[in-house]
C-alpha positions in Angstrom: -25.9 12.9 -6.8 -22.5 11.9 -5.3 -20.0 13.7 -7.5 -16.4 12.6 -7.9 -13.9 14.3 -5.6 -11.2 14.5 -8.4 -11.8 16.0 -11.8 -12.8 13.0 -14.0 -11.4 14.7 -17.1 -8.0 14.2 -15.6 -8.5 10.4 -16.2 -9.2 9.7 -19.9 -10.0 6.1 -19.1 -13.2 7.3 -17.4 -14.5 8.7 -20.7 -15.6 5.2 -21.8 -15.1 3.0 -18.7 -16.4 2.7 -15.2 -13.2 1.9 -13.3 -13.6 0.5 -9.9 -10.2 -1.2 -9.6 -7.8 1.2 -8.0 -6.7 -1.5 -5.6 -5.2 -3.4 -8.6 -3.5 -1.2 -11.2 -4.6 2.3 -10.3 -5.4 5.1 -12.7 -2.9 7.9 -12.9 -4.1 11.5 -13.0 -3.3 14.1 -15.6 -1.0 16.2 -13.4 1.1 13.2 -12.5 1.3 12.0 -16.1 2.3 15.5 -17.2 5.1 15.5 -14.5 6.4 12.2 -16.0 6.5 13.7 -19.5 8.1 16.8 -18.3 10.8 14.9 -16.5 11.6 13.0 -19.7 11.5 16.0 -21.9 13.4 18.4 -19.5 15.9 16.0 -17.9 16.0 12.4 -18.8 16.6 12.8 -22.5 19.4 15.3 -21.9 21.4 13.3 -19.4 23.9 15.3 -17.3 23.4 18.4 -19.4 20.3 19.2 -17.4 20.8 17.1 -14.2 24.0 17.5 -12.2 25.3 14.9 -9.7 24.0 17.2 -6.9 20.6 17.5 -8.6 20.3 13.7 -8.8 21.0 13.3 -5.1 18.5 16.0 -4.2 15.9 14.7 -6.6 14.4 12.4 -4.0 13.9 15.1 -1.4 10.5 16.2 -2.5 9.1 12.7 -2.4 10.6 12.0 1.0 9.0 15.2 2.3 5.4 14.5 1.1 5.8 10.9 2.1 6.7 11.9 5.7 3.6 14.1 5.7 1.4 11.3 4.4 2.7 8.7 6.8 2.7 11.2 9.7 6.3 10.4 10.7 9.7 12.3 10.8 11.4 12.9 7.4 14.5 11.0 8.6 12.4 7.8 8.8 11.3 7.8 5.2 13.1 5.5 2.7 12.5 5.5 -1.0 12.8 2.1 -2.6 12.1 0.6 -6.0 9.2 -1.5 -4.8 7.5 -2.6 -1.6 8.8 -6.2 -2.1 12.3 -4.9 -2.2 12.3 -3.8 1.4 9.9 -6.5 2.7 12.2 -9.1 1.3 15.2 -7.7 3.3 13.4 -7.4 6.7 14.2 -11.0 7.8 17.9 -10.4 7.4 17.6 -6.9 9.0 15.7 -7.9 12.1 17.0 -11.5 12.4 14.4 -13.0 14.7 15.4 -15.6 17.3 15.9 -19.1 15.9 12.8 -21.3 16.3 10.6 -18.3 17.1 7.1 -17.8 15.7 6.0 -15.4 12.9 2.3 -14.5 13.0 0.7 -13.7 9.7 -2.6 -13.8 7.9 -3.1 -16.8 5.6 -4.8 -14.8 2.8 -2.6 -11.8 3.0 -0.7 -10.4 0.0 2.2 -12.8 -0.8 4.8 -10.1 -0.7 4.2 -9.8 3.1 4.5 -13.5 3.9 6.9 -15.0 1.4 10.1 -13.6 3.0 9.1 -15.3 6.2 8.2 -18.5 4.4 11.7 -18.6 3.1 13.0 -18.3 6.7 10.7 -21.2 7.6 12.1 -23.2 4.8 15.6 -22.5 6.1 14.5 -23.8 9.5 15.1 -20.5 11.1 11.5 -19.8 12.3 8.0 -21.1 12.0 4.9 -19.3 10.7 1.6 -19.3 12.5 -1.1 -18.4 10.0 -4.5 -17.0 11.1 -7.6 -16.9 9.0 -9.5 -13.8 8.0 -12.9 -15.1 9.0 -15.9 -12.8 8.3 -17.6 -14.0 11.5 -14.8 -12.8 13.7 -12.7 -9.6 14.1 -9.3 -10.2 12.5 -7.6 -8.1 15.1 -8.9 -10.3 17.8 -7.7 -13.4 15.9 -4.2 -12.0 15.5 -4.0 -11.1 19.2 -5.0 -14.6 20.2 -2.2 -16.0 18.1 0.5 -13.8 19.6 2.4 -15.4 22.6 5.8 -15.3 24.2 7.3 -17.3 21.4 6.3 -14.7 18.8 9.1 -12.7 17.4 7.5 -11.0 14.4 3.9 -10.0 13.4 3.8 -9.3 9.7 0.5 -8.0 8.3 -1.3 -5.7 5.9 -3.4 -3.1 7.6 -6.2 -3.7 5.0 -6.5 -7.2 3.5 -6.4 -6.9 -0.3 -9.0 -9.6 -1.0 -11.7 -8.7 1.5 -11.1 -5.1 2.7 -10.8 -6.3 6.2 -9.1 -3.8 8.5 -6.7 -4.6 11.2 -6.5 -2.3 14.3 -2.8 -1.7 14.2 -2.8 0.3 17.4 -4.2 -2.7 19.3 -1.8 -5.1 17.7 1.1 -2.9 18.5 0.4 -2.9 22.2 0.3 -6.7 22.4 3.4 -7.0 20.2 5.3 -4.7 22.6 4.1 -6.7 25.6 5.8 -9.9 24.3 8.8 -8.0 23.0 8.1 -8.9 19.4 8.6 -6.8 16.2 5.9 -5.4 14.0 5.9 -5.1 10.2 2.9 -3.4 8.4 2.1 -3.2 4.7 -0.2 -0.3 4.1 -0.4 -0.6 0.3 -4.2 -1.1 0.4 -4.7 1.7 3.0 -2.4 4.7 2.7 -3.9 7.4 0.5 -7.4 6.0 0.9 -7.6 6.6 4.7 -5.8 8.7 7.3 -2.8 6.9 8.8 -0.5 8.1 11.6 2.3 5.6 12.1 3.8 7.3 15.2 1.8 5.3 17.7 2.3 2.0 15.9 5.8 1.3 17.1 6.3 -0.7 14.0 9.7 -1.6 12.7 8.7 -0.9 9.1 5.6 0.4 7.5 5.7 -0.2 3.7 3.6 1.1 0.8 3.7 0.5 -2.9 3.3 3.7 -5.0 1.1 2.5 -7.8 -2.3 1.9 -6.2 -4.0 4.3 -3.8 -1.1 6.7 -3.9 -1.8 7.3 -7.6 1.7 6.7 -8.9 3.4 4.4 -11.4 5.4 1.2 -10.8 9.0 1.6 -9.9 8.8 3.6 -6.7 7.7 2.8 -3.2 7.9 4.2 0.3 8.8 2.8 3.7 8.7 4.4 7.2 11.6 2.8 9.1 11.7 2.8 12.9 14.6 4.4 14.8 15.9 1.0 15.8 16.4 0.2 12.1 18.2 3.4 11.3 21.5 2.1 12.7 21.3 -1.3 10.9 23.3 -2.1 7.8 20.9 -3.1 5.0 21.6 -6.6 3.7 21.3 -5.2 0.2 23.5 -2.1 0.3 23.8 0.3 -2.7 25.8 3.3 -3.7 22.9 5.7 -3.2 22.6 4.8 0.5 25.8 6.7 1.3 25.7 10.1 3.0 27.4 11.5 -0.1 26.6 9.1 -2.9 28.9 10.8 -5.4 31.9 10.6 -3.1 32.8 7.3 -4.7 34.7 5.4 -1.9 34.8 1.8 -2.9 36.7 0.7 0.2 34.4 1.9 2.8 30.8 1.0 3.8 29.5 4.5 4.3 25.8 4.7 5.1 23.5 7.7 5.6 22.5 8.3 9.2 18.8 8.0 8.4 16.5 6.0 6.2 18.2 7.1 3.1 20.6 4.2 3.8 17.9 1.8 2.4 17.8 3.5 -1.0 20.0 1.3 -3.2 20.7 2.9 -6.5 19.6 4.9 -9.5 15.9 4.1 -9.9 12.9 5.1 -12.0 13.2 8.9 -11.6 10.2 9.3 -13.9 8.2 7.3 -11.3 9.5 9.5 -8.5 8.2 12.5 -10.4 4.8 10.9 -10.9 4.5 9.7 -7.3 5.5 13.0 -5.8 2.8 14.9 -7.7 0.2 12.3 -7.0 0.8 12.4 -3.3 0.7 16.2 -3.4 -2.7 16.0 -4.9 -3.9 13.6 -2.2 -2.7 16.0 0.5 -4.3 18.9 -1.2 -7.7 17.3 -1.3 -7.3 15.9 2.2 -7.2 12.3 3.1 -10.2 12.6 5.4 -12.3 14.0 2.5 -11.1 11.1 0.3 -12.2 8.6 3.0 -15.6 10.3 3.5 -16.2 10.2 -0.3 -15.5 6.5 -0.5 -17.8 6.0 2.5 -20.8 7.6 0.8 -20.3 5.6 -2.4 -19.8 2.3 -0.4 -23.1 2.8 1.4 -24.9 3.3 -1.9 -23.1 0.2 -3.4 -23.9 -2.1 -0.5 -27.6 -1.0 -0.2 -28.3 -1.4 -3.9 -26.3 -4.6 -4.3 -28.2 -6.2 -1.4 -31.4 -5.9 -3.4 -29.9 -8.2 -6.0 -28.6 -10.7 -3.4 -25.0 -9.5 -3.4 -23.6 -9.2 0.1 -20.3 -7.6 1.4 -17.7 -9.7 3.1 -18.2 -7.5 6.1 -21.0 -5.1 6.9 -20.0 -1.5 6.6 -21.1 -1.1 10.3 -18.4 -3.7 11.2 -15.4 -1.9 12.7 -13.2 -4.3 10.7 -14.7 -3.1 7.4 -13.4 -0.3 5.2 -15.2 1.7 2.6 -12.7 1.9 -0.2 -12.6 -1.9 -0.8 -15.9 -3.7 -0.8 -15.8 -7.4 -1.5 -19.2 -8.8 -2.8 -20.4 -12.4 -3.1 -23.7 -14.0 -4.3 -24.9 -17.4 -3.3 -25.9 -18.4 -6.8 -23.9 -16.3 -9.2 -20.4 -17.3 -10.3 -18.0 -14.5 -9.7 -15.4 -15.1 -12.5 -18.1 -15.1 -15.2 -19.7 -12.0 -13.6 -16.4 -10.0 -13.7 -15.9 -11.0 -17.3 -19.5 -9.9 -18.1 -18.9 -6.6 -16.4 -15.8 -6.0 -18.5 -17.8 -6.4 -21.7 -19.9 -3.4 -20.4 -16.7 -1.5 -19.7 -17.0 -1.9 -15.9 -13.7 -2.9 -14.4 -13.5 -4.7 -11.1 -11.3 -7.6 -9.9 -12.1 -11.2 -8.8 -10.3 -11.8 -5.5 -10.9 -14.7 -3.2 -14.1 -15.9 -5.0 -15.7 -12.5 -4.7 -16.1 -9.3 -6.7 -13.7 -6.7 -5.3 -14.9 -3.2 -5.9 -12.4 -0.5 -5.0 -13.7 3.1 -4.8 -11.4 5.9 -5.6 -11.7 9.7 -5.4 -12.5 9.9 -9.2 -15.5 7.6 -8.9 -19.0 9.0 -8.7 -22.5 7.8 -8.2 -23.0 7.0 -11.8 -20.1 4.4 -11.6 -22.0 2.6 -8.8 -25.3 2.8 -10.6 -23.9 1.4 -13.8 -22.3 -1.5 -11.8 -25.7 -2.2 -10.2 -27.5 -2.1 -13.5 -25.0 -4.6 -15.0 -25.4 -6.9 -12.0 -29.1 -7.0 -12.7 
């Protein structure tokens, strides 16, 4: 029996449901929820009686610290923002690629990654070269083939949200450097589920939402900004990006000398409390243990599903596959109807790209997989 890695009692939803959908709206654990309640009870409802100006400025420090450990990068590179889209949307203005240059992206990637560059294309400032995530070919190879001397930006997700296809960012990074282009990576479907060390990526920005695999709530996200972006003026500057935010100087553009300059304003502090605790839990259990746990359940899922004619988008033996997102299809069974039928049996998955997307989290166990297989029968 493959037991859950996390205590399932910390997730009340699992009492009546088999939740295999962390890649969408992820479940939040008891400790993180308690931290949110405690922040509201101890601080938020009391205003400045219990939180001074100095306390407010320092409140983000714990999240930046655990974020740096999770990313594997210096603390000075970590920016806290309200959402991944907030920083992704600013990157075209921050980097300002050469006019008429090419942006390389994946056609089926998450829209938050591609839409800022589509806007640049609509403004006739650049053109996008989309590549396909084809299951018969390694996506990393496809991206590398699309990169040439006209390429100024490669903007990708390290794991594709519909298929679980993994990009070898280290390989991409080397080619990007050879043509003097810039690299942007969204790790929202990767960070927290697998070990990541961004130091060798040489990426301009590595961005992650907080409400999926990190186990947090909406309203907070993290970004690891490269040294070359720590001297840029953000196109969307806010009062919290100053070295001393409560030194209210309305006549000067004062920016912190590190990634704090990308933090704009007062944000959802309750989400900051939640995300900090959730990441601490991930680090305590160990990311490698979390990845290994998903691997065991993914093998069971794929082997049993194959007996019923359901096949993964990529074999688990494929170097471009990942274990925490398994995308299944059947030659005869309609996916949308199947996902709805699963929901009636309290089994929650997602329909993405015409396949059933099963996302395996640390709180899942062998029984979750067995119930899914039984339902598919």
